[in-house]
VEXGU-707250 format. One record per residue (C-alpha): x negated, y negated, z negated. Coordinates in steps of 0.02 Angstrom, whole numbers, padded with zeros to 5 digits, always signed. Example, Ala and Ser with C-alpha at 12.3 -4.5 7.8 and 13.67 -1.06 7.14 Angstrom:
// VEXGU-707250
-00615+00225-00390
-00684+00053-00357
//
This chain:
// VEXGU-707250
-00283+00092-01402
-00147+00140-01541
+00034+00137-01506
+00134-00038-01501
+00284-00015-01575
+00282-00160-01720
+00345-00332-01657
+00246-00473-01641
+00326-00655-01664
+00282-00763-01535
+00326-00924-01469
+00398-00945-01298
+00430-01087-01199
+00573-01111-01068
+00533-01189-00893
+00666-01286-00813
+00713-01221-00643
+00644-01376-00557
+00470-01396-00662
+00323-01370-00545
+00215-01229-00602
+00048-01165-00540
+00004-00988-00527
-00148-00893-00596
-00252-00862-00449
-00357-00704-00447
-00397-00514-00462
-00487-00471-00585
-00622-00319-00625
-00578-00247-00773
-00782-00226-00831
-00780-00431-00835
-00609-00455-00932
-00697-00521-01066
-00728-00666-00971
-00568-00708-00950
-00498-00651-01103
-00492-00821-01200
-00377-00914-01069
-00265-00768-01082
-00261-00761-01275
-00217-00929-01257
-00081-00900-01141
+00000-00773-01256
-00101-00616-01241
-00124-00516-01409
-00222-00398-01355
-00434-00381-01350
-00529-00355-01214
-00578-00184-01269
-00382-00128-01294
-00375-00166-01111
-00532-00068-01056
-00632+00038-01147
-00753+00167-01094
-00773+00270-01253
-00592+00232-01319
-00412+00243-01254
-00359+00076-01162
-00227-00001-01056
-00335+00061-00900
-00302+00261-00963
-00121+00229-00916
-00140+00164-00748
-00146+00278-00598
-00179+00268-00416
-00013+00350-00335
-00036+00452-00169
-00182+00344-00099
-00074+00191-00091
+00015+00124-00217
-00012+00122-00409
+00099+00193-00548
+00071+00209-00740
+00104+00359-00881
+00248+00311-00991
+00259+00441-01104
+00145+00565-01191
+00185+00712-01068
+00124+00646-00918
+00282+00541-00858
+00224+00439-00707
+00328+00290-00676
+00319+00203-00466
+00423+00129-00353
+00549+00218-00260
+00470+00158-00109
+00312+00236-00178
+00391+00403-00184
+00493+00388-00033
+00394+00513+00084
+00398+00652-00055
+00578+00630-00099
+00613+00632+00079
+00506+00779+00096
+00592+00880-00047
+00777+00838+00015
+00880+00939+00130
+01040+00904+00204
+01129+01041+00077
+01016+00950-00060
+00994+00769+00003
+00880+00691-00140
+00846+00542-00063
+01040+00504-00019
+01101+00567-00175
+00971+00550-00314
+00893+00683-00437
+00859+00720-00611
+00768+00876-00663
+00868+00929-00821
+00690+00998-00893
+00516+01050-00842
+00576+01202-00736
+00670+01096-00612
+00555+00956-00566
+00490+00979-00380
+00304+01006-00299
+00301+00902-00144
+00150+00947-00037
+00031+00836-00051
+00016+00704-00194
-00116+00665-00328
-00138+00534-00450
-00303+00451-00477
-00375+00392-00641
-00502+00266-00683
-00643+00310-00783
-00787+00172-00774
-00861+00055-00663
-01044-00042-00642
-01126-00150-00555
-01270-00100-00426
-01295-00231-00335
-01471-00262-00366
-01497-00071-00347
-01444-00057-00179
-01489-00226-00108
-01681-00191-00171
-01665-00058-00014
-01646-00191+00110
-01721-00346+00190
-01683-00461+00325
-01787-00395+00469
-01673-00235+00474
-01550-00213+00587
-01379-00188+00534
-01385+00007+00562
-01537+00004+00467
-01462-00086+00347
-01318+00008+00313
-01427+00184+00334
-01516+00133+00183
-01381+00073+00088
-01287+00245+00115
-01443+00341+00063
-01436+00239-00106
-01243+00252-00121
-01284+00455-00099
-01376+00456-00248
-01278+00362-00362
-01129+00465-00321
-01218+00618-00348
-01293+00536-00504
-01117+00500-00597
-00991+00647-00512
-01047+00757-00667
-01068+00909-00545
-00908+00877-00468
-00797+00829-00598
-00764+00661-00545
-00741+00559-00397
-00860+00424-00378
-00846+00283-00264
-00961+00139-00226
-00883-00016-00133
-00955-00170-00047
-00874-00326-00130
-00904-00514-00046
-00930-00432+00132
-01100-00334+00064
-01163-00461-00050
-01126-00364-00204
-01097-00169-00243
-01000-00084-00384
-00977+00101-00422
-00803+00173-00479
-00798+00342-00553
-00611+00427-00564
-00522+00582-00600
-00401+00644-00477
-00250+00770-00523
-00169+00870-00387
-00022+00946-00483
+00115+00804-00490
+00310+00829-00482
+00468+00740-00450
+00565+00704-00604
+00694+00590-00553
+00737+00450-00427
+00895+00347-00407
+01007+00364-00255
+00940+00263-00096
+01086+00150-00117
+01006+00099-00289
+00819+00123-00232
+00825+00034-00068
+00975-00093-00108
+00970-00227+00012
+00865-00143+00141
+00770-00219+00268
+00882-00373+00255
+00823-00421+00055
+00651-00357+00094
+00536-00507+00050
+00676-00598-00013
+00729-00680-00169
+00865-00656-00247
+00836-00469-00257
+00946-00339-00335
+00851-00173-00311
+00817-00024-00436
+00650+00023-00343
+00584+00166-00449
+00570+00333-00470
+00481+00462-00595
+00363+00585-00569
+00253+00707-00684
+00068+00757-00714
+00022+00940-00741
-00155+00998-00795
-00223+01193-00854
-00185+01232-01022
-00358+01140-01044
-00308+00971-00988
-00405+00981-00843
-00360+00948-00649
-00283+01094-00571
-00201+01148-00398
-00009+01188-00426
+00024+01322-00532
+00177+01392-00645
+00077+01407-00783
+00009+01219-00786
+00071+01103-00936
+00127+00929-00930
-00021+00834-00958
-00078+00741-01134
-00145+00571-01074
-00259+00464-01178
-00147+00309-01164
+00054+00294-01119
+00137+00115-01116
+00267+00097-01235
+00418+00014-01147
+00488-00161-01218
+00671-00184-01231
+00664-00361-01316
+00652-00428-01154
+00565-00591-01086
+00582-00784-01043
+00518-00897-00920
+00353-00957-00987
+00305-00798-01087
+00137-00716-01025
+00133-00570-00933
+00002-00466-00838
-00008-00331-00689
-00151-00179-00687
-00147-00090-00512
-00228-00058-00360
-00197-00212-00236
-00245-00157-00050
-00326-00287+00057
-00350-00446+00046
-00427-00580+00170
-00450-00747+00073
-00617-00757+00121
-00581-00737+00322
-00664-00866+00436
-00547-00972+00529
-00562-00891+00689
-00497-00726+00618
-00354-00820+00563
-00300-00895+00720
-00341-00723+00800
-00216-00644+00692
-00082-00781+00731
-00088-00774+00906
-00151-00603+00957
-00154-00470+00835
+00005-00486+00741
+00127-00533+00875
+00080-00371+00955
+00094-00264+00784
+00263-00344+00762
+00337-00311+00928
+00264-00124+00929
+00332-00109+00768
+00503-00166+00822
+00513-00050+00965
+00466+00096+00857
+00594+00054+00733
+00726+00021+00856
+00710+00180+00942
+00689+00285+00772
+00850+00203+00716
+00947+00256+00855
+00933+00434+00822
+00905+00430+00618
+01086+00351+00645
+01150+00495+00719
+01098+00650+00620
+01048+00654+00430
+00917+00779+00456
+00835+00643+00567
+00850+00496+00461
+00772+00616+00299
+00627+00678+00417
+00593+00501+00480
+00636+00397+00337
+00461+00366+00273
+00403+00332+00452
+00525+00203+00480
+00509+00116+00306
+00323+00079+00348
+00359+00011+00507
+00494-00097+00448
+00393-00149+00286
+00239-00215+00394
+00351-00297+00541
+00435-00404+00423
+00274-00433+00331
+00153-00475+00485
+00310-00588+00565
+00308-00683+00397
+00137-00693+00389
+00141-00793+00562
+00251-00899+00516
+00177-00945+00349
-00010-00961+00410
+00062-01091+00534
+00171-01180+00409
+00020-01203+00270
-00100-01249+00422
-00217-01127+00354
-00344-01130+00529
-00356-01300+00492
-00413-01298+00313
-00543-01150+00344
-00605-01267+00489
-00632-01413+00391
-00721-01301+00241
-00845-01220+00378
-00869-01399+00442
-00931-01450+00284
-01020-01282+00247
-01116-01312+00423
-01161-01486+00337
-01223-01422+00177
-01333-01294+00272
-01405-01398+00391
-01457-01529+00257
-01630-01444+00225
-01750-01316+00330
-01729-01162+00221
-01533-01155+00222
-01518-01206+00399
-01635-01086+00446
-01539-00962+00345
-01366-01009+00379
-01365-01123+00516
-01309-01030+00640
-01176-00921+00551
-01027-01025+00595
-01055-01031+00782
-01101-00832+00768
-00925-00807+00693
-00839-00907+00823
-00911-00825+00944
-00853-00650+00910
-00675-00702+00887
-00668-00782+01073
-00743-00631+01137
-00629-00523+01044
-00451-00600+01051
-00398-00487+01199
-00452-00332+01120
-00377-00396+00949
-00225-00397+01047
-00257-00222+01136
-00288-00131+00975
-00136-00193+00890
-00017-00120+01029
-00127+00047+01039
-00107+00070+00846
+00075+00041+00846
+00092+00186+00973
+00016+00289+00855
+00103+00243+00701
+00275+00257+00793
+00239+00418+00891
+00183+00593+00817
+00130+00653+01000
+00018+00520+01039
-00126+00566+00919
-00067+00736+00875
-00097+00853+01036
-00280+00787+01033
-00318+00803+00843
-00223+00988+00859
-00293+01022+01033
-00492+00974+00979
-00455+01124+00847
-00373+01239+00964
-00521+01227+01104
-00647+01253+00970
-00553+01413+00917
-00553+01464+01094
-00741+01453+01082
-00786+01552+00940
-00803+01721+00879
-00660+01837+00778
-00733+01792+00621
-00743+01621+00648
-00560+01627+00718
-00507+01725+00560
-00563+01580+00451
-00512+01439+00559
-00326+01520+00582
-00239+01472+00406
-00270+01290+00445
-00213+01277+00609
-00063+01382+00567
-00027+01264+00420
-00048+01130+00558
+00073+01183+00678
+00215+01219+00544
+00184+01044+00489
+00219+00959+00633
+00375+01060+00683
+00453+01039+00516
+00505+00863+00532
+00474+00839+00723
+00623+00794+00820
+00578+00801+01009
+00715+00690+01094
+00678+00549+00995
+00482+00596+01015
+00495+00594+01195
+00580+00417+01202
+00470+00336+01069
+00323+00371+01173
+00375+00325+01336
+00444+00157+01275
+00283+00107+01176
+00178+00161+01309
+00298+00049+01443
+00243-00096+01307
+00066-00046+01299
+00048-00057+01494
+00143-00230+01502
+00072-00315+01365
-00111-00254+01330
-00176-00246+01496
-00297-00400+01468
-00398-00291+01332
-00440-00132+01428
-00300-00018+01438
-00363+00176+01407
-00409+00229+01584
-00271+00382+01598
-00122+00290+01541
-00187+00151+01676
-00201+00288+01826
-00038+00347+01771
+00066+00180+01737
-00009+00097+01903
+00082+00193+02023
+00255+00166+01937
+00210-00018+01865
+00223+00026+01693
+00372+00155+01676
+00329+00299+01586
+00486+00388+01566
+00477+00512+01717
+00303+00552+01681
+00338+00577+01476
+00481+00689+01539
+00381+00813+01632
+00230+00806+01500
+00347+00864+01374
+00445+00986+01452
+00296+01082+01517
+00188+01041+01343
+00128+01182+01223
+00126+01057+01111
+00301+01039+01093
+00324+01229+01090
+00298+01326+00927
+00298+01481+00980
+00177+01467+01098
+00039+01372+01016
+00074+01527+00868
+00051+01638+01028
-00096+01546+01084
-00201+01606+00919
-00165+01769+00985
-00216+01745+01160
-00344+01577+01153
-00374+01501+01305
-00468+01341+01314
-00393+01274+01481
-00229+01307+01424
-00265+01153+01334
-00379+01043+01419
-00252+01029+01560
-00109+01016+01467
-00027+00816+01510
+00011+00792+01312
-00151+00833+01252
-00234+00746+01414
-00141+00580+01373
-00161+00591+01179
-00345+00628+01211
-00359+00475+01318
-00291+00362+01183
-00378+00428+01030
-00531+00401+01141
-00495+00227+01186
-00432+00180+01018
-00613+00226+00936
-00713+00154+01093
-00843+00058+01047
-00977-00010+01194
-01160-00049+01170
-01095-00231+01198
-00972-00213+01062
-01075-00157+00949
-01198-00294+00958
-01071-00419+00919
-00986-00343+00792
-01160-00324+00700
-01210-00483+00730
-01027-00545+00668
-01066-00437+00504
-01227-00520+00468
-01150-00698+00517
-00991-00661+00387
-01105-00596+00243
-01211-00732+00256
-01062-00868+00276
-00993-00796+00113
-01160-00787+00004
-01185-00979+00068
-01002-01041+00018
-01019-00976-00141
-01188-01034-00166
-01135-01210-00106
-00987-01206-00210
-00875-01251-00074
-00770-01100-00084
-00651-01103-00257
-00619-00905-00252
-00709-00845-00392
-00649-00658-00342
-00702-00520-00213
-00537-00467-00090
-00452-00330-00140
-00492-00173-00078
-00386-00019-00168
-00500-00050-00319
-00430-00072-00485
-00395-00262-00534
-00291-00349-00666
-00203-00517-00625
-00116-00629-00760
+00006-00767-00772
+00191-00792-00835
+00372-00774-00796
+00425-00905-00690
+00552-00965-00558
+00564-00979-00390
+00610-01196-00367
+00766-01212-00319
+00796-01244-00138
+00677-01104-00093
+00748-00962-00141
+00942-00924-00114
+01074-00965-00251
+01055-00853-00388
+01186-00741-00484
+01103-00803-00652
+01081-00964-00761
+00919-00974-00717
+00818-00920-00559
+00691-00816-00631
+00796-00653-00648
+00949-00571-00558
+01093-00476-00644
+01211-00325-00615
+01332-00461-00561
+01243-00506-00410
+01224-00324-00365
+01401-00305-00381
+01449-00465-00285
+01339-00411-00149
+01423-00240-00114
+01487-00191+00041
+01569-00032+00070
+01497+00087+00197
+01355-00030+00208
+01164+00077+00212
+01103-00073+00138
+01230-00154+00023
+01335-00008-00015
+01333+00036-00214
+01367+00193-00300
+01547+00198-00384
+01476+00238-00534
+01358+00084-00535
+01508-00025-00503
+01625+00057-00625
+01468+00046-00763
+01474-00146-00715
+01671-00155-00738
+01672-00075-00909
+01510-00179-00959
+01434-00017-01027
+01254-00054-01030
+01232+00008-01191
+01050-00047-01281
+00991-00122-01104
+01081-00287-01098
+01023-00447-01140
+01097-00549-01312
+01252-00625-01203
+01298-00440-01138
+01220-00453-00981
+01106-00334-00889
+00958-00397-00795
+00887-00313-00639
+00751-00409-00540
+00626-00530-00615
+00499-00654-00552
+00323-00681-00603
+00180-00795-00534
+00065-00656-00512
-00061-00637-00393
-00041-00476-00299
-00042-00384-00128
+00015-00213-00059
-00067-00066-00163
-00007-00160-00298
+00171-00075-00274
+00234+00015-00425
+00096-00072-00543
+00164-00102-00729
+00207-00274-00769
+00159-00303-00961
+00188-00433-01097
+00061-00501-01217
+00080-00346-01316
+00036-00237-01179
+00206-00153-01158
+00307-00123-00996
+00429-00241-00961
+00449-00229-00764
+00387-00134-00622
+00328-00239-00479
+00379-00182-00306
+00388-00329-00178
+00326-00519-00160
+00427-00678-00074
+00432-00729+00099
+00397-00917+00057
+00200-00860+00008
+00193-00722+00155
+00026-00795+00191
-00042-00740+00006
-00163-00602+00086
-00253-00742+00166
-00229-00903+00053
-00153-00913-00133
-00004-01039-00136
-00013-01100-00330
+00154-01161-00324
+00259-01036-00234
+00149-00856-00254
+00286-00737-00326
+00311-00568-00378
+00474-00483-00372
+00493-00327-00520
+00616-00221-00583
+00658-00246-00757
+00619-00104-00879
+00787-00113-00968
+00881-00090-00794
+00764+00053-00752
+00811+00122-00912
+00997+00094-00895
+00997+00203-00734
+00918+00342-00819
+01018+00337-00969
+01193+00266-00926
+01189+00302-00763
+01114+00470-00722
+01140+00520-00893
+00972+00592-00902
+00938+00536-01086
+00809+00694-01118
+00706+00550-01009
+00751+00427-01122
+00687+00527-01276
+00520+00551-01202
+00490+00360-01190
+00416+00253-01338
+00530+00105-01338
+00495-00071-01443
+00663-00171-01505
//
């Protein structure tokens, strides 16, 4: 698609703050966007379907990338500049920071290509094309197959499809299941591994509001960071090399300085991670009462221990910043989900639909034979797995918060195998094992690790027993009634896994019993074995559930009892569209702007608390505010907009997604949702579903006026 630098006049409609509006539900595949294009154009889109998704010509999809496997980002210059959230680049920024050069705290702006910084492991993934292979794959299965036979047949066909489309390894091909195994599509991607940090605002801008404001409106957060994709001299993906050059992308997004008003059309392209809109009532009930409470409690415990040490030492704060942020995000998310799902009476609503489905299924013999037992089988599965769900979430939070819960088993298995190999094989294995060892000790703080592991084991032993504790954990915990402090301390004092030199020396003189007799190895192996455990009874229960759920979704679609037209999100590229819209008064907190769909720098400064790690603004930002030195980024009234609301249907993984106007120009960067619609992964709330984004003009203001990085601004295509 050609550069969009011509102004297109359009009528905008200002929606009064108290007016009720309904959001546009749906996360749509790009290959079917032509089915939605008329509706989008009626609402303000000026592009064609071909300009959004084209296989043969450049289009919007060529500027959208999956960032690091878990976020979205976009190309915003002809030299491969990548824009994503600050929290998406958080781990890489922390990794590249030291107490002496603390880019996380102070910010970082490369003056030229030579100063851009390469994190160890970061890639971006470009979407090339997709296609429907449902008929081909489902022709390989029949109703007489067991679930294992079914999956074996499907996987054989998937392997063929992936081989047919990867062009000799040039592309990554992924075949994914949708509608619980009722449809299949393949996706072709191209990965680029040389991605470098270009710029990031200081933490007090990028994470302004911290955990307190997370999921809340109004927000005042400059949640963005900049990276750049590099290629070899021929434009191909390549491992890092000083000889690599900035990418020349097929398309980059122009950035609008015109702004927007309430009611304006907007759309988001991105990689939403996971929704569960088709989840049965029993699954929602299990999450509310068993799974999510355990996740919340375990995450909070991990956060409390980490914060205790992070507050004491800057290096610890940097080394654990990413882990803490991940725990904190899901701690608040899952807690909010519990309350929102209860408030919406989601279980009751889904039970009602399932009762209607059962009535529909029983209306004729053919449907009854096919669908009649589905709901009963599903409910039986959840009734029998409630305690397992509670157990698994407590166990999962041990592994998420403690390095030494899982690492000794994974590293120990490699070391044990190393001891049993010949010299040639050891020489081949050694570099990778040395990297594993060095990576662990680069960011591990043993006092913190000892305390968090003991605390999490105490919680696990106390709360997860009904789900069947890991046997060795039970053996250790029974005599002390779940007090693991002394055991963990002794294990740490005597373990090879907390002594870097001993591990490296082991590679010269490997003795397998030194690993297998190590207490941390035995504990870790016990936890990991329990985490992966599946009895024959478990498997039979799971298989019957999988088939029943697949039939329930098929039947709900066939009967028309479900209004959902799209498959659940699963980290594949989707488009969602809607409009700029406020949050009805009385739902969000009092705002600093005239209308409750955007915030301004005035509100940012009003929240300022000197010395507060969540609300302390940089002095330079305060000075710019006092002088009203906003450059070309202010609105017509001289105000600088910071964050704004749209009614897009997004979820985790959409972080960093571009918010585009009807011309395909960037107006913002999605980074959060609102707590009023916290149940959005399970149910869509048409009244309150909101996406919170950083205004593109605020991003440009921080780069230009705050950081003085005008050379970055010069790269961009700005539309005035």
